[in-house]
N, C-alpha and C positions, 0 to 999 in steps of 0.2 A: 143436472147440467151446469148448475152454478159452480159446483164443486170442481168438475172436470174443467171448466174455463179457468178457474182459480189456479188450478194445479198447473195448466198449459203456461198461464202468464207467469207464475213463478219460476218455470223452468227457461222461459225466455229471458226473463230478468237474470237468473243465475248465469246462463250463457253470456248474456251482455256484460254482466259485471266480470266473467272469468276472461272474456276477450280484452276487457279493458285492463285488467291486471296483468295480463300477459304482454299487453303492448307497453307496460310502464312498470319496469322492474324496480322494487325498492332498493335495489343495490347501486352503488356508484363506484366509478373508477377510484383506485386506491394509489397510494405512495406516489403522489405526483412529483415529478423531478424536471429540473431545468437544467441542462449541462451536468447531469449526475447528482445536482444539489438540491436539497429541499429549500425553498424560499431563500435563494441567494441573493445577497445584495452586492453591487459592484461587479457585474460582469461587463467584459468589453468585446463580447461577440455580437457581430451585426446580424447574424442570422442564427439565433439559438436554436436549440432542439428540446422538444418536449418529449417526456416518457410518462408512462403510468402503468399500473398493473390491472389487468382485467379481473374483475372480481369473481371468485369461484362460486358456481351455482350449478353443480351437478355434473354430468358427464358430457364429454365431446363439446365443450364450450369453446367456441371461437369468436373473435371479433370480427365482424363483417363490414363495419364502417364506424367512423368517428366524426365528431364535430368538436373543434376547438374554438373558444372565444377568448379575446384578449381586450382589455379595457383599462384605460387610466383610472376611470370611476369605478369603484367597488359597488356603489349603488346601482350604476347602470348596468353592471354585469349581472348583478343579482335579479334585476328586472328584465333580463334577457334583451338588453339594448346596448351591446357592447360598442364602445366609441372608437375602437382602433381596428379590430379585425374579426370576422366571423367566417370560419373556413366552410361553413355549411357542411352538408353531409358529404364526407369523403369516403367512397367505397374503397376500403383497404384493411388488411388484416394486421396491419403493423401497429404496435403500441410502444415501439422504442425508437428513439432519434427521429421524431417528426419535425421536420424543419418549419421555422416560422415563415410565412408567406404573406405577410401583410404589408402595409406601409413601413418605410424606413423608420426604424426605432430612433427615438431621440436619446441623448446623453442624460445622464443624472435624473433618470425618470422611473418611477415605480409603476409597474404594470401588473395587473391582476389577470389570471386566467383560470379556465375551468375546461373541463371536457367531459363528454358523454359518448357512449358507444352503442351500437347495436350489434346484438349477438347474432349468430348464424341462423337462430330460429326466427328472426325478425324482432325480436323483443329488444326494446330500447330501455337503458338506464336513464335514471335522473342525472342531471349535472353532478360532478364532484364538487365538493366543497372548494371556494376559490383559494388559489395558491397565488404566490406573487413573485416577482424578480425585479431587480433594481439594475439599471445599466448605469456605468461609469464612464469613461473616456471612449466613446466610440470613434473619435477622430482625434487622437492624442496629439498629433502635430499642430493642430490648429487649436485645440482646446487647453492644453497644459500650459500654465502661465507661471507656476512656481519655479523657484531656482533652487539648484542644489547648493548647500551651504555647509561650512564647517568651521570648527575652531581655528584661530588663526596660526596656532602652534602646529606644525607637521609632525607626523610620525617619522621615524627613522624607516625609510623605504629602500631597503638594499635591492639591487638588481637581481640577485639571486637569493629568494627568500627561503629561510630554513624554518619550517613550521615546528619541527621538532625542538628548536632552540630559540623560538621567538620570545621566551621570557628574557633573553639578553638584549632585545631591542627596546629602544626608547619608544614608548606608545603612551598615548593618553586616551581615556574614556570619558569624554567630555559631557557637560550639560549644556543644552541650548534652550532659550526661552523667549517668549514675546508676550506683552499684554495687549489687550484690545477692548473695546467697549461694545456693548450691545444695548440699544436704547428701546428696543421692540420686543414683543413677545416672539419667541422662537417657535416656530411650528415643526421644524425637522432640520436636523444638521448632520452632514456626513464628513468624516475625516478621510481623505485618500492620502495614504502616507506610506512611506518606506524609508530605508536607511542602507548605508553600507559600511559595516556589515550589519549587526543586529541593532534593533532600537527598542525602546520602551516609550510610549507616547503617554504623557500625563496632562490632564486638564484639571485646573482648579483643586490641586491637591490630591487627585484621585489617578490611579493607573487606569488607562482605557483597555477594557476587555482583559481576560486572565490567560491570554495566548502567551507563548514563550518562543524564544529563539526565532524571532520574525526579522526580516522576510525569509521565505524558504531559500535553500541554497541553490544557486544557479551558476551558469557561466556569466558571472556579473557583468563583465565589461560588454558583453553582446546583449544580456537580457537580465533585467532586474525586475521583480515583481513588487507590485504594490498591493496594500491591503485598504479595504473599506470598512470603517467602522460607523455604526449608528451612534453618535456622540450628542444626541439631543438633549438626554437627560443630564449631562455634564455641564451644560452651559447655563447661564443665568443672566438676567438683565442687569446691567451695569458693568463693572470692570471684570474682566476674565483673564486668564492667565493659560498658555499652552507651552508644554516643554518635552524636550527629549532627553533621555539618557541613551548614550550610545556605546555599543561595544563591537568588537572585531569578528568574533567567530570565524567563518572561511575567508573573511576579507583581510587581505595582508597589508593594506595601505591606511593612510588617514581616514578616521571615519567621517562619514557625510550623512545628510539628512534631507528629506524632501517631503512637503506637506502642501496640501490644498484642503482648507476647511470650507466647505459650502455651506451656508446658512440660508434657510429659507423662513421668512417671517409670515406671521399670520395674516398681515396686511397683503401678502402677495409679492412684496419685495424681496430681494436677494442680496447677499452680501458674501464676500470671499476674503479668507485670511490665508497668506501663503508665505512659504520660506522665502525671505530675501535679506537684503542688506540690513534691514532694520532689526534683525533679530540680535540677541547678545549670547555670550558664551563664557563658560567657566569650566575650570576642573571641578571634579566632584569627589565623592569618597572611594570610588573604585580605583585603587592604585594600580592593579593589573587584572587583566582576564585573558583567558586563553581556553579553547575546547580542550586541548591536551593537558595543561598544566593547572588549571583551576583559576580562582578568583581570590583576589585580596581585597577586602572592604574594611576600611578605617572609618568607623561610624563617628569619630571626633571631626571628621572633615565633612560631615553632612552640612548642607546648607539649609538650615531649617525653613521649611516653607518656601523653598526656591520656586516650587511650581504653583504658588498661589498669587493672587493678583497684587496684593500689598506688599510682597517682598521687595526689599530695597536692592535693586541690582546696579547700583551705581559704581560698584566696583568691578562689574563685569566688563568684558571686552567686546567689541563689535565683531560679528562673524565676517568671514571672507567667502568668496566664490570656491566651490568644490570642483576640482579638476576632472575627476574620473567619471565622467557621464556615461551612463550606458547606451548603448545603440538603441534598444528597445525598452520601453516600460510597459509592462503588461500586467493585466489584472491577477491576482492570485486567486484561483477557482480551484480550491482543494481544501480539505480539513487541515486546520492549524494543528501545531504541536500544543498540546495541553497536559497538565497534570491528571491522570486518568485514574490514579488510586494511590493511596499511601500505605506504608508498611511500618509498623511498630517494631521495635527490637524484640527479638526472642530471647535474647541474653545480653547482658553487659558485664564484662569482666575486667576488674581493676588489675592490671599486669605489672604496673609500677606505680610509684607516686605520681599522681595527676595524669596517668595514662590509662585510657579505657580502650577496650576492644568491643565494639558493638556489632552484633551479628543480626541482620534483618532477615535472615532465614530464606532469602531468595536472591539469586544473582539478576540484577535489574539495571535500568537505565534511568538515570535522573540525578538528584542532588540530595543532600541531607539539609533538612530544616531544623534549626536548633534555637532554643531559647535559653537565657541565662540572666542572672544579675550579679553585677560586680562592679568593682572600681574602673574607672577610666583607665585605657591603656592596656587592660587585660587582653592577651591575645589567645584566641581559641583556634586551634589547628585541626582540621578535619581531613585526613588523609584516606583514600579509597583504594580498595583492591578486591579481587575476586577470591583471594586465597589467604590462608593462614600458615605460618611455619608450624612444625610439630610442637614447638613450645607455646603456641597460641599467639605469637606475634604476627603483626601484618606482614604478608608476603607480596610486595608490589613488583616482582621480578619480571613478570610476564607483561607488565605495562611498558617495559623498555624505557625510553626516554619521557614518557608522559609522567609528569610529577602528580597529576590527579590530586591536587592539595587545594582546598579552600582555607582562607584564614580571615577570621573576623576579629577586629580589634574594637573593643567596647568603648562606649562613650560615657559609661558610669551614670546612666539615667534611668534607674528602675529595672523592670523586666524588659529585656531586649530580645527581639525576634530576628534571626537572620536565615535568609534563603537566597542562595547565589542567583543571579540574573543571567548571566552571559557565558554560561559553561555547562558541562554535562559530563557525567561520569558512568562507567559500567562497573558495578560493585555489588557484593554481597556484605562485605565488612567494611567498618569505618574505624579508624584509629582517632580517638579525640584526646588531644593533649591541651593542657592549660584551662580546663573547664573549672569556673569558679565554684567551688563547693562539691557536692555529692552529684553525680550524673545519674539521673533515674529515668526510666523509660518514659514517663510524661513530658520530658524535656526535649525530646527529639523524635523526628520520625523521617522515613525515606519518602520523597516525592517522586513518584514514578510518572515519567512523561515520555511521549512520542507522539508521531503524527496521529491525531485522534479519530482514526477511521473506525466505523461502526462494525461491530460483530455481526456477521450475517450468516455464519455456518457453524456447524457443531457436529462432532462425531463422539461416539461413546460406545463402550462394549462392558462386558462383565470381567474383563482381564485387566487387572491393576496395573501390569508393566506397560500394556499398550496405552492405557489411559495416561500414565506418567509420561511415555514418550511423546504423546500428544502435548502435553502440558509444556515439556521443555521445549518442544518445537515452538509452540505459541509464544512462550516467553522470549525466545530468540528472534522470532519475526518481529514481535513488538518493539524489542529493544534496538533493533537494526533497521528501523524505518523512522528516520528523523529528518524529513522533508526530502530525503532520498534514500533509496534502499542501500545500506552499507554492509561491510563484511564483519565489523566488530564495533563496540561502542565504547572500549576502554583504553586501549593503547594508543601509542603515537601513529595511528593510521585512520581507521573510520572512513575509508574511502567508498565511493561508489563503484565498488568492483562489479563488472558486468557479469561474470560467471556466476558469482554468488547470488547475484539478484535474479538471474532468469532461472536459476535452478531452483529457488525457492518461491517463484512468482505464482506457479499454480497452487501450492499449498496457501499462499497468502490470498489468492482470489477466492478459494473456496471458504475461507474463514472471515474474511474482511471486506468491506466495500472500499475497494481501491481503484475504481475506474478512473475517476478524476485525478488521483495521485499518480498513476502510471502515465496518463495522457500528458501530465506536466513533465515527468521525467523523459519522456520522449523527446521534448523540446531541449532539455540538457544534452541528451545524446546527439541531437541534430546540431546543436551549437557546438558540440566537441568534435565533430566530424571534419577532417582536413579537406582541403580542396581537391586532393587526389582521391578522395573517397574513403581513406582509411578512418576506421572506428577505434578509439583508444581502448585500452583495457580498463580504464577507470572513468567515469562521467558523473560530473563534471571532471576533465582531466586535472589531476592534482599531482601529488607528491610521488606516487608509484605508478608503474604500468608504462607501456609504451604507446606512442600515437598510433603506430601500425599495430593494433591490437592482435593478440593471438585469436585465431578463429573461434574457439569454444567459448572466447570471452566477448568478442565483438558481436558474435551471432546474437547477443540479446537484443539488438536493434531490431532485426526482422523478427525474432520471436516474440518480442513484447507487443509490436504491431499486430502480429498474427493472433497472439493470446487476446488483444484488445478486440479484434474482429470476431473471434470465435466465441469468447465468454460474453461480450457486451454489445455485439453487432455494431461497433464502432467503424463505420465505413469512412468517417471523416479523417480519422489518424491514417488509414490507408491512402487516402487521397493525399494527405499532407506530406507523408514520408515515403511514398513508393519511390519516387525519382531518387531520393538518397539511398535507399536500399539497393536500388539498382547500380548506383554509384559504387557502392561498397562491393557488390557482386563483381563489377568490372574490375575493381583493383585487385581482387583475388585472381580474376581471370588472367591478369598480367603475369601472375605467378605460375600459371598452369603449364604444365608440360605433359603432352599426350594424355589429357584427361586427369591428370593428378595435380593436386595443389597441397604440396607438402609444407608449406610454411607453418609453423606452430611452435611457440615457445612456452606456452602454459597447456599442459594436457590433463590427463586425468588426476587432477591435483590432490595431493596428501594420500595418494594410494600406498598400500603396504607392499605391493608388488608393481614393478615397472611395466608400462606399456610404451610402445614406439609412439612418437610425436606425429610422425608423417601421415599415418593413416587417420589421425585425428583431424588434421588440417583438411585432408581431401573429403572426409566425411562430413564435415561442416559446410564444405563447398557444396556437396550433393544436397545436404539438407537445406541449404538456403536457396538452391534452385527449386526445391520442392515447394518450399514456402512462396516463393515469388511467383511460381506457376498459378498457385491458388489465389494470390493477390492479385495477379494480372486479370484472372477471370473475374473477381469481384469488380474491377474497374472496367471490364468490357475490352481489355487489350488483349485480343486474340493472338495478334502476331507474337507478341511478347511470351503469351502463355505457351504457344508452340515452341519458342526458342527454348525456354527454361525446361519444358518437357523433354526435347530432344538432348538437351544438355545434360539432364540429370541421368539419362540412360547411358550416355557416354561416360559420364564419370563412374557409374555403378559397374561398367563393364571393366574399366581401367582398375577400379578398386580390387575387384575380385581376381583379375589377372596378376595384379602386383602382390596383394597382400594375403591371398589365400594360399596356404601351403598345402598342395595337393598330395604330397607324399605323407605328410602327417595327418592330413584331414581336419585341420582348423586354421584360424586366421593368426597370422604373425607368430608370436613365440608362444602363443596359448594362453595368455593370461585371462582372468575374468573379463576385463573391459574389452580386450581385443576380440572378444566373441560378442559381448553385449551390444557394441556400438554397431556393428553392421546388422545384427539382428534387429535392433530397434528401429534403425533407419529403412529397413526394407531392402536393403542391398543384398543381404544374404537370403537367396531365394532357392527353392527346390533342394538340390543335393547340398548346396552351400548351407542352407538354413539347417537341414537335417543333422549335418555333421557339426556345425557350430553349437547348436543347441546340445548335443551329445557331449561336446567337450565342456560346455558351460556347466552343465548339470554335474559332470564329474568334477569339475574344479570347485564348485561350491558345496556340492553334498558330500562328496568322499575326500577330495584332497583337503579341503579346509573346513570340514565338519560343520557345514550349514553356517558359515561365516562369511562376510563379504571382505574381500582383501583389495577391493578396486577402491578408487578414490571418490571425489564428489560427482563426477559424470556418471561412472558407473552406478553408484547408489541412486542416482535418479532414475536411469533407464531400465535398470534390472528389472524393476516392478512390473512394468508393461510387457517386457520380453517373456518372463515366466508366467505371468498371468494369461497373455494371449496363448501361450503354449501349453494351458491347462497343467501347469506346474505350480500352482499356488500353495501347495502343500510345503514346498520347500521355502517359499517366503514366509510362511507362518513360522517355521522352525528358525529362519533367519531373525525375525523381528523378536522372537521370544529368547534368544540368547541372553545370558547374563555374564558370560565371561568375555574376555578380550578376544578379538575386537567386536564390538556391538553396541547398539544403544543401551541396552540393559546394563553394559558394562559401565557405562557412564554414570548411570543412575545408582548402581551399587557403589560407586566410588563418590557419590554426594552430589553429582551434577543436578542443578536446577534449571539449567539452559544447555543447549548443544555445545560440544567442543568443537574447536577447528580440526583436531586431529583425534583419530581413532585411539591413540595412546594417551594415557595420564601423564602429564608433564607439568612442571611448575616453575621451571627456571626461566631465564631471559630470552630464551628462543621463541619462535613463532608458535605460540601455543595459548591463543586466546580460549577462554572458557565460555565464550558467547558469540557463537558464529552461526548464522542461519543456513550456510550452504548445504548441510546434511539435512535439512527439513523437508526435503522432498518425500521422505517416507510417509509424510501425511497424506500425500496425494493418493497413495494406495490404501490407506486407512479409509478414505471417502469412496475411492473408485474400486479398489479390489475386495475389501472386507465387506464395506455396506453396500457398494454396488453403483454408486452415482459415478459413472465412467467420465474420465476427462475428455477434453476437447469435443465439447457438444456442437452440433449444428449451430450456425451463428445465433447468438442472443438465447440459446436454450430453446430454440423452436422445435428441435428434435434431440431427445435425450435417450442415452441407452443405460438402463438399469440392469446390471449383471453381477450380483453379489457372488461370493465364494464362501459359503457357510461350512459346507461338508469338509473342506481341506484342512481345517484347523480345529483346535479344541475349544473354541468360543461357544457360549451358549445363546448369546444374543449380540446384536450390532445395530447401531442406528446412526443415520447421518441425515443432515438436512442442510440445503443451501438456499438462501433467499436470493433468487436469480432476478434479472431484470423482468422476467415474466411472471415471477411469484415464487413461492416456496416448492422446492423439490424435496422429497422425503423417501428414504428407503429404510425399512426395518425389518429384521427377520429374527426369529426365536426358535430355538430347538425346544421342543416340548418333551415332557418326561416320557410319553409313549413312543418316542423315537421320530415323530413327525416334525415338520417344519411349517411354522406359520410366517407369512411374509405380508408385509403392507407396502403400498407405494402411493405417494401422491404425486400426481402430475398437475402442474399449473395450468390455468386457463391460457388458451392461445398457444398451446404447445402440444406436441406429440411424443410417445415414447415407445421404445422397443424394451419390452421387459423380458428378460431372460430367466425363467424360474428354474433353479437347479433341482435335479432330483437323484435319486439313486435307482439301480436297476431293480425293476418291479414295483416301483412307486407309481402313484397317480397324483395328477394335480387337478384341484378344483378351485373355483374362483368365485367371488361375488364382488360386483355382479358377474353373472355367467358369461364367459368369453370363449371364443373360438381361437385355438392357437394358430399361428401361421407356419409353424414348423415345429417338429418334435423328433427327439430320439430318446435313447435310454437314459441320458444324462440330463437333458434339460427340455422344457417346453418354452417355445417362444411366443409372444403375444404383441401385437402393435394396438395401441390404444391412444385415444384423445385425453382430455383432462378429466380429472376425478380421483377419487379414493379407491383403490383396488386391494382386495384382500385375497391371498392365496392360502391354501392348505395343501402341503406335500405329504402323502403317506402312503 
């Protein structure tokens, strides 16, 4: 009896303990973000948004509810007594972009926050580890007291500025400084700072942060971004000095600076140092600087200790007010430009007396850092280029008017190290002249820099050529994102071309965390839009392109908003930009005639066969109506949605009536792109689709022997068209070509980045060897080969996994993306016995449709065991919640 009672008691105890364990999971929410950033300081959003990842814990895991706590006091938060906001339990499955709903936030304040969730089985997690964010100017009109200042000597500011020849203009790159006293112990200090154009902030002899080329490029007169730095460790009790080095970058007028240095003392008091008329100015060692032409730095003109408190600045002049004050000053909430890696030379060849050619082995974006020891006045010249002549000399012809030359003049004081501050080059090779002594690999290295967004995706397979294509795409994407997406990083251009950007955007999204980056660029586009609604070809609007942009370029505006919604569930950008998008649609509507909108001046760019422009304009008009129909539904604008739905049908009918040649059975003159575009858009339906596909297959497979002769538009959209038509075998043949024209041809010719053209050219024409616009092939590696299909339901809450392993010669492929909901992974392996293994990971709080491909006579088994929702001789389809799923096809 005693033993029986003991046994019952133990069972009850186990049950109680089990219930308690189920009620309190050891897991915690992960990857806490605020406005896409981890622990950001200096946000100026009054209603910030919280995001987190629901931790994985088995199968079919969903969030049922969440609780967010926000507190000024970290201790109070940890004790469960937040002093600002406790949301309480909110029944919601959302873990992305939860808006703050507490009392009004205060400026210049750090807030700590944490979150816990309840799973769909009732189990609750512990609270996450605390994260934090800091506010900056939430009410800038009332709170900003600093003045914009400049050196009293103005630059030459011609009415029509020619950036290609800016080296001819009189410009100065000044130094600004101020000293101040601190008599108390500093608890914390923040520098809110910006400049026009670039600035480097220095305090007490040290550079603040290791960021480069700040602030980010914007439409400066309308909107300039300020940075927030934690400068607590730079300050000291006693006398202090703060200073600026200024450069121009994309700013074409006299340089200016703006700073508010906020100091909080341990006794609770506060102080503020601002830019005003008490600052002093001087010229410095930078003789000239230009993004296109490079930097000349005369170390003999350095003012030693100019950024330290005890420097004698009696010979300096007083600053004067800066005239070009931007309309809006906004916090820069995106990753900065940083050096992300370095490259040592793979060879150094001496081609003449004191002339060296250095090969870094990789076409990259950045500068050369060099060290030398020699007499004062020694001039070291560094010229950059992507190419060499056959005789081994530097070939800068494709840089056109860009000089891409940095000059360092030595001061003759031991070992000197030089790295340019206010320029950037695209290069693989450097020509070094005037170097004192023998140039050896330990004396120089390439500093690779770009906007330092985090790598969050990866694709790989067993085919070296496909992996090499992946690599050259990634190098081009990295080198062409320098606070805005650009076309090229090396010649006299480097514009925010809209076509290049939207064509490469999905490949960029799949590989890098660029949510905040594109959110910022959307403001640049909005600021570039004309009152009539026109969106320019380049944003910010600069040297090239028209204000009334060509539709396949200007369509970047609605597409980037749409992608931000689909990939990041960013409803706020839809709310902020929807009216502007409608405005652009209305501008096209004014050019419509009977459903056709044939305005278009850039078409299927750099194609090897021509396609007419007019259908491209009309196609973009149709596509914009489709996008706006979806975005109108996101905002609950049913009338707008109905309007755009009816509009797109009218456009599609007009498109087919005008551009489909019924006698010949294909669109327009029969080019690859003329079939690709209406097929991709869904305009080609029924008989139109069947005949256009037949023509496209003939043109690619038979007429062009599995080569693409289309340009950048066709090279983006052909992959979806043929994959959806179950013709992925053709795409494998296309990407595995090594002769002209193909990606493999570029690699066979030595490319380490994507070319602008299918052709190999080395002269002074338009032939950049680092362009991202053909990078959309990487979309297909992720979506077609590995199977993580593009355009998920918003925020990856519903994902389609549909790989194409049987159509090509690969033995395995794998891809993953760290989405806003967590990691999505798809891998497949062809086994020696002819079977196929497949692994899929679906993150918590998401569902997926998994299409498992098979051959006739094969069966599919799964672990855990699943019931398919549909099946035929070529595939079985499963719908699942979160978890890791394994399939065997044999």
